[in-house]
C-alpha positions as CSV (number, residue, x, y, z in Angstrom):
1,M,-4.4,-216.4,0.9
2,L,-4.6,-212.7,-0.7
3,F,-8.3,-212.2,-1.1
4,S,-11.6,-213.1,0.5
5,V,-14.6,-212.3,-1.6
6,I,-17.8,-212.1,0.6
7,V,-21.4,-212.3,-1.4
8,P,-24.2,-211.9,0.7
9,I,-27.1,-214.1,-0.7
10,Y,-30.8,-213.2,-0.5
11,N,-33.1,-214.1,-3.0
12,V,-31.4,-213.3,-6.0
13,I,-32.0,-216.5,-8.3
14,D,-32.5,-214.4,-11.2
15,F,-29.2,-212.7,-10.8
16,I,-27.0,-215.3,-9.0
17,H,-25.2,-217.2,-11.9
18,P,-23.6,-214.2,-13.7
19,C,-22.5,-213.2,-10.5
20,I,-20.8,-215.7,-9.1
21,D,-19.6,-216.7,-12.5
22,S,-17.9,-213.3,-13.0
23,I,-16.2,-213.9,-9.7
24,L,-14.8,-217.3,-10.7
25,S,-13.7,-216.1,-13.9
26,Q,-10.8,-214.2,-12.4
27,N,-7.3,-214.2,-13.9
28,S,-6.2,-214.4,-10.1
29,E,-6.4,-217.8,-8.3
30,D,-5.2,-216.4,-5.0
31,F,-8.7,-215.9,-3.7
32,E,-11.6,-217.7,-2.0
33,V,-15.4,-216.8,-2.3
34,L,-17.9,-216.9,0.9
35,L,-21.5,-217.5,-0.3
36,V,-23.2,-216.3,2.8
37,D,-27.1,-217.3,2.2
38,D,-29.0,-215.2,4.5
39,G,-32.0,-217.3,4.9
40,S,-33.1,-217.3,0.9
41,T,-36.4,-218.8,0.2
42,D,-36.3,-218.7,-3.7
43,G,-33.9,-221.5,-4.4
44,S,-30.6,-219.4,-4.3
45,A,-29.4,-221.7,-1.4
46,A,-29.2,-224.5,-3.4
47,V,-27.7,-222.7,-6.3
48,C,-24.9,-221.8,-3.7
49,D,-24.5,-225.3,-2.8
50,E,-23.8,-226.6,-6.4
51,Y,-21.4,-223.8,-7.0
52,A,-19.5,-225.1,-3.9
53,Q,-19.5,-228.6,-5.1
54,K,-17.8,-227.7,-8.5
55,D,-15.3,-225.4,-7.0
56,D,-13.5,-225.8,-4.1
57,R,-12.5,-222.0,-3.9
58,I,-16.1,-221.5,-2.8
59,R,-17.2,-221.8,0.9
60,V,-21.0,-221.6,1.5
61,I,-22.3,-220.5,5.1
62,H,-26.2,-220.9,5.5
63,K,-27.9,-218.8,8.2
64,Q,-31.1,-217.3,9.5
65,N,-32.1,-214.2,7.8
66,G,-30.4,-211.3,9.9
67,G,-30.3,-208.6,6.9
68,L,-26.9,-207.3,5.0
69,V,-25.1,-206.4,7.8
70,S,-25.4,-209.8,9.9
71,A,-24.2,-211.5,6.5
72,R,-21.1,-209.5,6.0
73,N,-20.1,-209.8,9.4
74,T,-20.5,-213.6,9.3
75,G,-18.3,-213.6,6.1
76,I,-15.6,-211.4,7.7
77,A,-15.8,-213.7,10.7
78,N,-14.8,-216.6,8.4
79,A,-12.7,-214.9,5.8
80,K,-8.8,-216.2,5.6
81,G,-7.5,-213.7,3.0
82,D,-5.5,-210.6,3.8
83,Y,-7.7,-208.3,1.8
84,I,-11.8,-208.5,2.0
85,L,-13.9,-207.7,-0.9
86,Y,-17.8,-207.7,-1.0
87,V,-20.0,-208.6,-4.1
88,D,-23.5,-207.8,-4.1
89,G,-25.5,-211.3,-5.0
90,D,-27.2,-209.2,-8.0
91,D,-24.1,-207.4,-9.1
92,W,-20.9,-208.8,-11.2
93,V,-17.3,-207.8,-11.6
94,S,-14.6,-207.4,-14.5
95,E,-12.8,-210.2,-15.3
96,K,-9.7,-208.1,-14.6
97,W,-10.9,-207.1,-11.0
98,L,-8.7,-208.7,-9.0
99,E,-5.6,-208.4,-11.3
100,V,-5.9,-205.0,-11.2
101,I,-6.7,-204.7,-7.6
102,Y,-3.5,-206.9,-6.9
103,H,-1.2,-204.7,-9.3
104,Q,-2.3,-201.6,-7.0
105,I,-1.2,-203.4,-3.9
106,V,2.0,-204.9,-5.2
107,S,3.0,-201.5,-7.0
108,S,2.4,-199.3,-3.9
109,P,5.4,-198.4,-1.5
110,E,3.7,-200.0,1.4
111,K,0.4,-202.5,1.1
112,P,-2.4,-199.9,1.2
113,D,-5.2,-200.5,4.1
114,I,-7.9,-200.2,1.3
115,V,-8.0,-199.9,-2.5
116,V,-10.6,-197.9,-4.3
117,F,-11.5,-198.7,-7.8
118,G,-14.0,-197.9,-10.4
119,S,-17.5,-198.9,-11.0
120,V,-20.8,-198.7,-12.9
121,M,-24.6,-198.2,-12.3
122,I,-26.3,-200.5,-14.8
123,Y,-29.7,-199.2,-15.7
124,D,-32.6,-200.7,-18.1
125,D,-31.6,-197.8,-20.6
126,R,-28.4,-196.4,-19.7
127,Q,-25.1,-197.1,-17.5
128,N,-23.5,-194.2,-15.4
129,I,-20.4,-194.4,-14.3
130,N,-19.6,-193.4,-10.6
131,K,-17.0,-190.9,-10.6
132,I,-14.0,-190.9,-8.8
133,N,-13.1,-187.2,-8.0
134,T,-9.2,-187.4,-7.2
135,E,-6.3,-188.5,-9.1
136,A,-5.5,-192.6,-9.4
137,G,-2.4,-193.1,-7.3
138,F,-1.0,-194.0,-3.8
139,Y,-2.1,-192.0,-0.8
140,N,-0.2,-192.2,2.3
141,R,-1.5,-190.8,5.9
142,I,-0.3,-187.5,5.2
143,R,-1.9,-187.1,1.6
144,L,-5.0,-188.7,2.9
145,E,-5.4,-185.8,5.7
146,K,-4.7,-183.1,3.1
147,E,-6.6,-184.2,0.0
148,I,-9.1,-186.9,0.8
149,F,-10.7,-186.2,4.3
150,P,-11.7,-182.8,3.7
151,R,-13.9,-183.9,0.8
152,L,-14.6,-188.0,2.3
153,I,-18.2,-187.0,3.1
154,S,-19.3,-184.2,1.1
155,D,-17.5,-181.9,-1.3
156,P,-18.7,-178.4,-1.6
157,K,-17.1,-178.0,-4.8
158,L,-19.2,-181.1,-6.5
159,E,-22.9,-181.7,-6.9
160,Y,-24.8,-181.5,-3.7
161,G,-24.3,-184.8,-1.8
162,A,-21.1,-186.1,-3.9
163,A,-17.7,-186.6,-2.4
164,V,-14.4,-187.6,-3.2
165,F,-15.6,-191.0,-4.2
166,L,-18.7,-193.1,-3.6
167,S,-19.2,-194.2,-0.3
168,A,-20.2,-197.9,-1.0
169,S,-18.7,-201.4,0.0
170,W,-18.3,-203.1,-3.1
171,N,-16.2,-200.6,-4.8
172,K,-13.2,-201.1,-2.3
173,A,-10.8,-204.1,-1.0
174,Y,-10.2,-203.6,2.5
175,K,-7.4,-205.0,5.0
176,R,-9.1,-207.9,7.2
177,E,-7.6,-206.2,10.1
178,L,-9.3,-202.7,9.3
179,L,-12.5,-204.3,9.0
180,R,-12.0,-206.3,12.4
181,D,-12.0,-203.1,14.3
182,H,-14.2,-200.8,11.8
183,R,-16.8,-202.8,10.5
184,C,-20.3,-202.0,11.2
185,F,-21.1,-203.5,14.5
186,D,-24.7,-203.1,14.4
187,E,-26.6,-205.7,12.6
188,N,-30.1,-203.8,13.1
189,I,-29.1,-201.1,10.6
190,R,-31.4,-201.7,7.5
191,L,-30.6,-198.7,5.6
192,G,-27.2,-197.2,4.5
193,E,-25.6,-200.3,5.4
194,D,-22.3,-199.1,3.6
195,T,-22.2,-195.8,5.0
196,A,-22.3,-196.8,8.6
197,Y,-18.9,-198.2,8.3
198,V,-16.9,-197.0,5.2
199,F,-16.3,-193.2,6.3
200,E,-14.8,-194.6,9.5
201,C,-12.6,-197.2,7.7
202,V,-11.1,-194.4,5.3
203,L,-10.5,-192.3,8.5
204,N,-8.3,-195.1,10.0
205,A,-6.7,-196.0,6.8
206,N,-3.1,-195.3,6.7
207,S,-2.5,-195.4,3.3
208,V,-5.3,-196.0,0.3
209,A,-4.5,-196.8,-3.2
210,V,-6.8,-195.5,-6.0
211,S,-7.6,-197.2,-9.6
212,K,-10.1,-195.3,-11.7
213,E,-10.5,-198.8,-13.7
214,I,-14.1,-199.6,-14.2
215,L,-14.1,-203.1,-12.3
216,Y,-17.4,-203.5,-10.7
217,Y,-20.9,-203.4,-12.2
218,Y,-23.7,-202.4,-9.8
219,N,-27.1,-203.6,-10.9
220,K,-29.9,-200.9,-11.0
221,M,-32.1,-203.2,-13.0
222,N,-33.4,-204.9,-10.1
223,S,-37.2,-204.4,-9.7
224,G,-36.8,-204.1,-5.9
225,S,-35.0,-200.8,-6.4
226,I,-36.1,-197.9,-3.6
227,L,-37.3,-195.9,-6.5
228,T,-39.6,-198.8,-7.3
229,K,-41.1,-199.4,-3.5
230,Y,-41.1,-196.8,-0.9
231,D,-40.4,-198.1,2.8
232,P,-42.8,-196.6,5.0
233,N,-39.9,-197.0,7.9
234,R,-37.3,-195.4,5.7
235,I,-37.1,-192.4,8.0
236,K,-37.0,-194.3,11.4
237,K,-34.5,-196.5,9.8
238,R,-32.2,-193.4,8.7
239,L,-32.7,-191.8,12.2
240,Y,-31.1,-195.2,13.5
241,L,-28.5,-194.8,11.1
242,F,-27.8,-191.5,11.9
243,Q,-27.4,-192.4,15.5
244,Y,-25.0,-195.0,14.6
245,V,-22.7,-193.0,12.6
246,Q,-22.6,-189.9,14.9
247,K,-21.5,-192.1,18.0
248,R,-18.9,-193.7,15.8
249,L,-17.4,-190.6,14.0
250,A,-17.4,-188.4,17.2
251,G,-13.9,-186.9,18.0
252,Y,-12.9,-186.8,14.4
253,G,-12.8,-182.9,14.4
254,P,-14.4,-180.1,12.9
255,V,-13.8,-180.7,9.2
256,I,-15.6,-184.1,9.7
257,D,-18.4,-182.5,11.6
258,R,-18.9,-180.0,8.9
259,Q,-19.5,-182.5,6.2
260,M,-21.5,-184.7,8.4
261,D,-24.1,-181.8,8.2
262,N,-24.4,-182.0,4.4
263,F,-24.5,-185.8,4.8
264,Y,-27.7,-185.7,7.2
265,A,-29.2,-183.1,4.9
266,S,-28.6,-185.0,1.6
267,R,-30.0,-188.1,3.1
268,I,-33.3,-186.3,4.4
269,V,-33.5,-184.6,0.9
270,Y,-33.2,-188.0,-0.9
271,D,-35.4,-190.0,1.4
272,A,-38.3,-187.0,0.6
273,F,-37.4,-187.2,-3.1
274,C,-38.0,-191.1,-2.9
275,L,-41.6,-190.3,-1.2
276,I,-42.6,-187.7,-3.6
277,N,-41.3,-189.9,-6.3
278,Q,-43.9,-192.7,-5.4
279,S,-46.7,-190.2,-4.6
280,T,-49.8,-189.1,-6.3
281,S,-51.1,-186.7,-3.6
282,I,-49.0,-183.9,-2.2
283,F,-51.6,-183.5,0.6
284,E,-51.3,-187.2,2.0
285,T,-47.7,-187.3,1.3
286,G,-47.1,-184.1,3.5
287,K,-49.0,-185.3,6.0
288,F,-47.2,-188.7,6.2
289,L,-43.8,-187.0,6.1
290,A,-45.0,-184.5,8.9
291,R,-46.0,-187.2,11.1
292,E,-42.6,-189.0,10.6
293,L,-40.6,-186.1,11.4
294,R,-42.2,-185.6,14.7
295,K,-42.0,-189.1,15.7
296,T,-38.2,-189.5,14.8
297,Q,-37.1,-186.1,15.7
298,I,-34.6,-186.7,12.9
299,L,-34.4,-182.8,11.7
300,K,-32.3,-182.4,14.9
301,F,-29.3,-183.6,13.3
302,V,-29.3,-181.0,10.5
303,H,-27.5,-177.7,11.3
304,L,-28.5,-175.1,8.5
305,G,-25.1,-173.1,8.7
306,G,-22.9,-175.2,6.3
307,I,-25.2,-176.9,3.7
308,P,-26.1,-175.2,0.4
309,F,-28.7,-172.8,0.1
310,S,-31.5,-175.1,-2.2
311,A,-31.0,-177.7,0.5
312,K,-31.1,-174.9,3.3
313,V,-34.6,-173.6,2.1
314,F,-36.0,-177.2,1.9
315,I,-34.8,-178.3,5.3
316,L,-36.0,-175.0,6.8
317,L,-39.3,-175.5,5.5
318,L,-39.6,-178.9,7.2
319,K,-38.4,-177.5,10.2
320,L,-41.1,-175.0,10.2
321,G,-43.7,-177.9,9.9
322,L,-44.2,-176.7,6.3
323,C,-43.9,-180.1,4.8
324,R,-46.4,-180.0,1.9
325,T,-44.7,-176.6,0.5
326,A,-41.5,-178.3,0.7
327,L,-42.6,-181.3,-1.3
328,L,-44.4,-179.1,-3.6
329,C,-41.2,-177.1,-4.3
330,M,-39.3,-180.3,-4.5
331,K,-41.7,-181.5,-7.4
332,I,-41.7,-178.4,-9.5
333,L,-37.9,-178.6,-9.0
334,M,-37.8,-182.3,-10.4
335,R,-39.9,-181.4,-13.3
336,I,-37.8,-178.1,-14.4
337,T,-34.7,-180.7,-14.3
338,G,-36.3,-183.8,-15.6
339,R,-35.4,-185.9,-12.4
């Protein structure tokens, strides 16, 4: 079997039908679908069982709620395909999804360890294409080291925080044996689950094939978005992610180390953005942020040397304990830029 499609399912009853239907509508027949019900309580589990009764390409795995990493790892352990792909339970895919990926595999000089493809974010009022900032085609190890690795995590020539391609799990197909050794092993990670292993997978790939065709549709219309709900434990969860990624990426050299500085800084800036976006009081928000930064000591991960000037000023203010000033500067910048 060529493809195993892993779909973590947790309380996505409003989106589950279009998600599964889009997978089953593929032109290719050489695939299985693993619906991993992670303890859903809204009826999603029953819908999964109904689909499995109608289509023998579907297998359903019911488990206690353990989070996204746990659900994905359960899928990996049960997958039979040569390649593994992920689809979130509230997203959907193009009917050409597997056909295009298959063409990338068979037309490459060797079977690539990873296939990267185009994706788009779907909002209520717009669609944003996730840019792939490199040429389509086949990248062997030599070409990866020259053209991809220096921009894998952070590209200084692009908008701050951007890289050669999105560090998501769902815009890629992975050889199963690559995930066996380089999946996320810590199932307690609850934030940044994709970045916990995607960088590592690419760094350990012998070859990558890139297609810019839009094949994946990421649903940002779900009201559970981080921009509608701020998790008060977000910075603590971010620290846990940083600790895991730092350990897994140790030893890859100064090129990766420099990019990781930008990664750490950009995620802290983004977390502050999410916080201020929900806040009505700079005073209370600054007080909360200062307390969380003291408790977690997360700023120790960020070295100022290699990050852009605007981020450097913001991080420096945070390091000096001037959280309200930093947030006020961010709020003014958000008004100026319309973000």
